[in-house]
Each structure stands twice: as C-alpha cells, then as structure tokens.
C-alpha positions as CSV (number, residue, x, y, z in Angstrom):
1,X,0.0,0.0,0.0
2,X,1.6,3.3,-1.0
3,X,2.2,5.9,1.7
4,X,0.0,9.0,1.4
5,X,1.9,12.0,0.1
6,X,1.1,14.0,3.2
7,X,2.2,11.2,5.6
8,X,5.2,13.1,6.9
9,X,3.0,16.1,7.6
10,X,0.2,14.1,9.4
11,X,2.9,12.6,11.7
12,X,3.2,16.0,13.3
13,X,1.1,16.1,16.5
14,X,0.4,19.8,15.6
15,X,-1.4,18.7,12.5
16,X,-2.4,15.0,12.5
17,X,-5.1,13.5,10.3
18,X,-7.8,15.9,11.5
19,X,-5.6,18.9,10.9
20,X,-4.7,17.6,7.4
21,X,-8.4,17.1,6.7
22,X,-9.1,20.7,7.6
23,X,-6.2,21.9,5.4
24,X,-7.6,19.9,2.5
25,X,-10.9,21.6,2.8
26,X,-9.5,25.0,3.0
27,X,-8.9,27.9,0.5
28,X,-5.9,30.3,0.7
29,X,-5.6,33.5,-1.4
30,X,-2.1,34.9,-2.1
31,X,-2.1,38.5,-3.2
32,X,1.2,39.2,-4.9
33,X,3.1,36.2,-6.4
34,X,6.5,37.8,-6.3
35,X,9.3,36.7,-4.0
36,X,7.2,36.2,-0.9
37,X,4.3,34.8,-2.8
38,X,6.3,32.3,-4.7
39,X,7.8,30.8,-1.5
40,X,4.5,30.7,0.4
41,X,2.5,29.5,-2.6
42,X,4.9,26.6,-3.2
43,X,4.7,25.5,0.4
44,X,1.0,25.7,1.0
45,X,0.4,24.0,-2.3
46,X,2.6,21.1,-1.3
47,X,0.8,20.9,2.0
48,X,-2.4,19.8,0.3
49,X,-4.9,22.7,0.2
50,X,-8.3,22.3,-1.3
51,X,-8.1,25.5,-3.3
52,X,-5.5,28.2,-4.0
53,X,-6.2,31.7,-5.4
54,X,-3.3,33.6,-7.0
55,X,-3.6,37.3,-7.6
56,X,-0.8,39.4,-9.2
57,X,-0.9,42.3,-11.6
58,X,2.6,41.9,-12.9
59,X,4.6,40.0,-15.5
60,X,7.7,37.9,-15.2
61,X,11.0,39.6,-15.9
62,X,14.6,38.5,-15.8
63,X,15.4,40.4,-12.6
64,X,12.7,38.4,-10.8
65,X,14.6,35.2,-11.3
66,X,17.1,36.0,-8.5
67,X,14.5,35.4,-5.8
68,X,11.1,34.4,-7.3
69,X,11.5,30.7,-7.3
70,X,8.4,29.6,-9.3
71,X,9.6,31.2,-12.5
72,X,12.0,30.2,-15.3
73,X,14.0,32.0,-18.0
74,X,11.3,30.9,-20.5
75,X,8.6,32.6,-18.4
76,X,10.6,35.8,-18.4
77,X,11.4,35.7,-22.1
78,X,7.7,35.2,-22.9
79,X,6.7,37.9,-20.4
80,X,4.0,35.7,-18.9
81,X,1.8,37.1,-16.2
82,X,3.1,36.0,-12.8
83,X,-0.3,34.6,-11.8
84,X,-0.5,32.3,-14.8
85,X,3.1,31.3,-14.7
86,X,2.8,30.4,-11.0
87,X,-0.4,28.5,-11.7
88,X,1.4,26.5,-14.5
89,X,4.2,25.5,-12.2
90,X,2.1,24.7,-9.1
91,X,-0.3,22.6,-11.1
92,X,2.7,20.4,-11.9
93,X,3.6,20.3,-8.2
94,X,0.2,19.3,-7.0
95,X,-2.4,18.5,-9.6
96,X,-5.1,17.7,-7.0
97,X,-5.5,21.3,-6.0
98,X,-7.9,23.7,-7.6
99,X,-5.7,26.7,-8.5
100,X,-7.3,29.9,-9.8
101,X,-5.0,32.6,-11.4
102,X,-6.0,36.2,-11.7
103,X,-3.7,38.5,-13.6
104,X,-5.4,41.6,-12.2
105,X,-4.8,44.5,-9.9
106,X,-6.5,44.0,-6.6
107,X,-8.8,47.0,-6.0
108,X,-11.8,48.0,-3.9
109,X,-14.0,47.1,-6.9
110,X,-12.9,43.5,-7.2
111,X,-11.5,42.5,-3.8
112,X,-14.7,41.0,-2.3
113,X,-15.4,38.9,-5.4
114,X,-11.8,37.6,-5.5
115,X,-11.2,37.0,-1.8
116,X,-14.6,35.9,-0.6
117,X,-13.8,32.1,-0.8
118,X,-10.5,32.5,1.2
119,X,-10.1,31.1,4.7
120,X,-6.8,32.8,5.0
121,X,-5.1,35.6,3.0
122,X,-1.3,35.8,2.5
123,X,0.2,39.2,1.7
124,X,2.9,39.1,-0.9
125,X,2.5,42.7,-2.0
126,X,5.2,45.4,-2.4
127,X,3.2,48.5,-1.5
128,X,1.4,49.9,1.5
129,X,-1.7,50.9,-0.4
130,X,-2.6,47.3,-1.2
131,X,-1.7,46.1,2.3
132,X,-4.1,48.7,3.9
133,X,-6.8,47.6,1.4
134,X,-6.2,44.0,2.5
135,X,-6.3,45.1,6.2
136,X,-9.7,46.8,5.6
137,X,-11.1,43.7,3.9
138,X,-9.7,41.3,6.5
139,X,-11.3,43.2,9.3
140,X,-14.6,43.6,7.4
141,X,-14.8,40.0,6.3
142,X,-13.3,38.6,9.5
143,X,-10.7,36.7,7.5
144,X,-7.2,36.1,8.9
145,X,-4.5,38.0,7.0
146,X,-0.8,37.0,7.3
147,X,1.3,40.1,6.5
148,X,4.9,39.8,5.3
149,X,7.7,42.0,4.0
150,X,11.3,41.8,3.0
151,X,14.0,44.2,1.8
152,X,17.8,44.1,1.9
153,X,18.6,41.3,4.3
154,X,15.7,41.9,6.7
155,X,12.1,40.8,6.9
156,X,9.0,40.7,9.1
157,X,5.8,38.7,9.6
158,X,2.6,39.8,11.3
159,X,-0.7,37.9,11.5
160,X,-3.8,40.1,11.5
161,X,-6.6,38.1,13.3
162,X,-9.9,40.0,13.4
163,X,-11.1,40.2,17.0
164,X,-7.7,39.2,18.4
165,X,-4.9,41.7,18.6
166,X,-4.3,44.8,16.5
167,X,-5.0,45.4,12.9
168,X,-2.5,47.3,10.7
169,X,-4.1,50.6,11.4
170,X,-3.9,50.2,15.1
171,X,-0.1,50.5,14.7
172,X,0.0,52.9,11.7
173,X,-3.1,55.0,11.4
174,X,-2.0,56.6,8.1
175,X,0.1,55.2,5.3
176,X,3.8,55.0,6.3
177,X,6.4,56.6,4.0
178,X,8.2,53.8,2.2
179,X,11.8,54.8,2.6
180,X,13.3,51.5,1.3
181,X,12.4,49.3,-1.6
182,X,14.1,46.5,-3.4
183,X,15.1,49.1,-6.0
184,X,16.9,51.3,-3.6
185,X,18.2,48.9,-1.0
186,X,18.4,45.6,-2.9
187,X,17.1,42.3,-1.6
188,X,18.7,39.0,-0.6
189,X,17.0,35.9,-2.0
190,X,17.1,33.9,1.2
191,X,15.3,36.5,3.3
192,X,12.2,36.5,1.1
193,X,12.3,32.7,1.1
194,X,12.5,32.7,4.9
195,X,9.6,35.2,5.3
196,X,7.4,33.4,2.7
197,X,8.1,30.1,4.5
198,X,7.1,31.6,7.8
199,X,3.9,33.1,6.3
200,X,3.1,29.6,5.0
201,X,3.7,28.0,8.5
202,X,1.4,30.6,10.2
203,X,-1.2,29.9,7.5
204,X,-1.1,26.2,8.0
205,X,-1.4,26.5,11.7
206,X,-4.5,28.7,11.3
207,X,-6.0,26.2,9.0
208,X,-5.1,23.1,11.1
209,X,-6.0,24.4,14.6
210,X,-7.8,27.8,14.3
211,X,-6.7,31.2,15.7
212,X,-7.4,30.8,19.4
213,X,-3.9,29.6,20.3
214,X,-2.0,31.6,17.6
215,X,0.5,34.0,19.1
216,X,-0.1,37.6,17.9
217,X,3.4,38.8,17.5
218,X,5.5,40.8,15.1
219,X,8.5,38.7,14.1
220,X,11.6,40.1,12.5
221,X,14.5,38.2,10.9
222,X,17.9,39.0,9.4
223,X,19.1,36.3,7.0
224,X,22.6,37.7,6.9
225,X,23.3,38.0,10.6
226,X,21.0,35.2,11.9
227,X,19.4,37.6,14.3
228,X,15.6,37.3,15.0
229,X,13.2,38.6,17.5
230,X,9.5,38.8,18.2
231,X,7.3,41.4,19.9
232,X,4.1,40.3,21.7
233,X,1.2,42.4,20.3
234,X,-1.7,40.5,21.9
235,X,-2.7,43.5,23.9
236,X,-1.8,46.1,21.3
237,X,-5.2,46.6,19.8
238,X,-6.3,50.3,19.9
239,X,-10.0,50.5,20.9
240,X,-10.2,53.8,19.1
241,X,-8.5,52.5,15.9
242,X,-10.0,54.1,12.8
243,X,-10.5,50.7,11.2
244,X,-11.2,47.9,13.7
245,X,-12.4,50.3,16.4
246,X,-14.5,52.9,14.6
247,X,-15.4,50.8,11.5
248,X,-13.9,53.2,9.0
249,X,-12.9,51.3,5.8
250,X,-11.6,54.1,3.6
251,X,-9.3,51.9,1.6
252,X,-12.1,49.3,1.0
253,X,-14.4,52.2,0.1
254,X,-11.8,53.4,-2.5
255,X,-10.8,56.6,-0.8
256,X,-7.3,55.6,0.1
257,X,-6.0,53.6,-2.8
258,X,-3.9,55.3,-5.4
259,X,-4.5,54.5,-9.1
260,X,-1.0,55.2,-10.3
261,X,1.7,53.1,-8.7
262,X,5.5,53.0,-9.2
263,X,6.5,49.3,-9.5
264,X,9.3,48.3,-7.2
265,X,12.6,47.8,-9.0
266,X,11.1,48.0,-12.4
267,X,11.6,51.5,-13.8
268,X,7.9,51.3,-14.5
269,X,4.6,52.7,-13.5
270,X,1.2,51.0,-13.4
271,X,-1.8,53.0,-14.6
272,X,-5.3,51.9,-13.6
273,X,-7.9,54.1,-15.2
274,X,-11.1,55.2,-13.4
275,X,-14.2,53.1,-13.9
276,X,-12.0,50.3,-15.2
277,X,-13.7,47.6,-17.2
278,X,-13.1,45.2,-20.0
279,X,-11.7,46.9,-23.1
280,X,-11.3,46.0,-26.8
281,X,-7.8,44.6,-27.0
282,X,-8.1,44.3,-30.8
283,X,-8.8,48.0,-31.2
284,X,-5.9,48.8,-28.8
285,X,-3.6,46.5,-30.8
286,X,-4.4,48.3,-34.0
287,X,-3.8,51.6,-32.3
288,X,-0.5,50.6,-30.9
289,X,0.7,49.2,-34.2
290,X,0.9,52.7,-35.5
291,X,3.4,53.6,-32.7
292,X,5.8,50.6,-32.8
293,X,6.2,46.8,-32.9
294,X,3.4,44.9,-31.1
295,X,3.0,41.5,-29.6
296,X,-0.1,39.8,-28.2
297,X,0.0,37.1,-25.5
298,X,-2.0,35.7,-22.6
299,X,-4.7,38.4,-22.6
300,X,-2.2,41.2,-23.0
301,X,-0.9,43.5,-25.7
302,X,2.6,44.9,-25.6
303,X,4.2,47.6,-27.7
304,X,7.6,49.2,-27.8
305,X,7.1,52.9,-28.5
306,X,9.8,55.5,-29.4
307,X,8.7,58.7,-27.7
308,X,9.3,62.2,-29.1
309,X,12.1,62.5,-26.6
310,X,13.9,59.6,-28.3
311,X,13.2,57.4,-25.3
312,X,11.9,53.9,-25.7
313,X,8.9,52.8,-23.6
314,X,7.4,49.4,-23.3
315,X,3.6,49.6,-22.8
316,X,1.8,46.4,-21.7
317,X,-2.0,46.7,-21.8
318,X,-4.2,44.2,-20.0
319,X,-7.8,43.2,-20.8
320,X,-9.2,45.2,-17.8
321,X,-7.8,48.5,-19.1
322,X,-4.8,48.5,-16.8
323,X,-1.4,49.2,-18.3
324,X,2.3,49.0,-17.2
325,X,4.5,51.7,-18.7
326,X,8.1,50.6,-18.6
327,X,10.9,53.2,-19.1
328,X,9.9,55.8,-16.6
329,X,9.3,56.2,-12.8
330,X,7.3,59.4,-13.3
331,X,3.6,58.9,-12.8
332,X,2.7,62.0,-14.9
333,X,4.9,60.8,-17.8
334,X,3.3,57.4,-17.6
335,X,-0.2,58.8,-17.6
336,X,0.7,60.9,-20.6
337,X,1.9,57.9,-22.5
338,X,-1.2,55.9,-21.6
339,X,-3.5,58.7,-22.7
340,X,-1.6,59.2,-25.9
341,X,-1.4,55.6,-27.0
342,X,-4.1,53.7,-25.1
343,X,-6.9,56.1,-24.2
344,X,-7.8,58.8,-21.8
C-alpha cells in the first residue's frame, strides 16, 4: 500500500489527520506572487490545500529570477503574467489542488469577489496601499491575514486576526512613508524565502487548529546575521482604531487607494484608469501598431514605443484596461503615454 503523500505532515502532532483534513478543505488566497508569494504558494500547495487563489498584476521579468522561485527564464522571455506562470508551475507540483489565477490589480471594486472564498489571505504585495486595502477587507470579512515584507537582508511577519490583537491601522493610522524598496536597498533571495516560508507556516497553523492559540506577534528576521526577535502584540489593539475600532474602511471604500503606482525595482509605472472595465484589445492592438512593434499574448498587448524625446517605452495593456508603462518612474509621464497611445 503506497504511503500517502502527506504522511510526513500528518505525523506531526500539531497537524495529525484531523488537521490535514481541515487543510484539504481550505482555501488560501495569495495576493502578490512575487518573491514572498512564490515561497508561500509553493509550500501551502505542497501541504495539500483544497483551493489556492493567486492574484498578481505583474509579468515575469529576468530580474525576478534571482529570488522568485516559481519562474523560469522561459517565463521571463515570454513575459508571462506571474499569476498564470505560477499556476502552471504549481499545477505540476500538486495536480489535485484547484488553482485559480487572476492576472489583475486588486482593487476596492474586485476585492470582495476575488477574496470571498478564502479562509486565510497571505500578503505578498510590495506597497502599503494594497496592504491597507487587505487590512480593511480582512477586518470587514473577519478573515485572517498574514502580512509579510522583506527588503535588503531583513524581513517581518505579522498575523492580523480580526477580534484578536491589533490590525495594521492600530499601529500605523496613516500610510507610512516607504523609505526602502528592493530598487533602492536591494534584496537577498534567502530573506524572502524565509519570510514566505514563515507566512506559510502561520497559515497552515491557522487552517489546522484555528486562531485561538496563535501568538499575535511581530516577528523580524535578518538572513545575513542570523538575528531574529518577536514582539508580543496580543494587547496592542487600539479600541479607538479608525479601522477595527471605529469601523472606517476608507481603503475598502476606494478613498485611500492610489490609481497610479510605481512598481518596485522595475523602472515602470502602473496605470489603472477610473471606472475600469473590459476593453477591446483588438482595437488597442491596431492603435499601438501605429506607434511601434506589437506582440499579443496571454490576454495582453505589448508595444515598444519610441517617444518624441527619443526614449523607448514598453507599454503592456491588459484586458481590464490597466497598463504597465516601462521606461519611466514618473507617474505624470506614464499617464501621458497611456492617454496618448491607449486612451484617456
């Protein structure tokens, strides 16, 4: 009789057969399938989930391969969406799991539809706006959220458990200033693997035994020095918190989320137009052909455009009207290019 593929996991007294059964009935959503998301997705997939939801707005590029372990050179050469490339890889890892891939920008307009099935949400994002949107949703939907972040050689993990401990806005009422990014400070591959693995472990614990015994703590790690520490936050909830105390969900209501975002380490800007909806990619393709060479793939259109300033820009337009303008970090310049070549 063959040994069950999860045998080594069910041997753990922390999980056992009952915990494994709960894991197999569960759904996890991972928002951002970059470095953190790759590590956590791989591990929860191998652990035997029932369903996995992958959400990422970006495409695979060569610079991702240093730390984003689900992707290959072929994915980068083809410029595949990260969500779809991750789905392809993970389907080969565990074909028994229902894996849904959404190459889309998470927004107040679509977050409830995309995340409603999730029992736990894993944060793999690279910007505070989306994290605050996730925090709003998690508190509103009473869904556990496992935050994570990594830059340079350092990283942190924090579980947000509605009704137990603080939410993100208890600690930072307003959006913090992001002083370091992977573009300015660099990032060591092992630290994001460590943080993503820890997010996966916290997620599996929640699925297997619930949240009552989960420590509410901020964990920090340094992959280079080996230092780590944790801060107990069980009593850190602010009763007057604008989100979990007063019920203000400004990010979920669309008041706090920016629509033009610089992409970390990409020399690129993402443009999400107001009242976004499905667009006619064929018409966009014809329009972009007048400006430069165009390729179409995986629900996207990409053009290389020589601007009047003799600068080359790569414009990738998605079916939801969103676009990534590569070749500038200036939002105004990116919006101008979008309006000129895609639409106002």
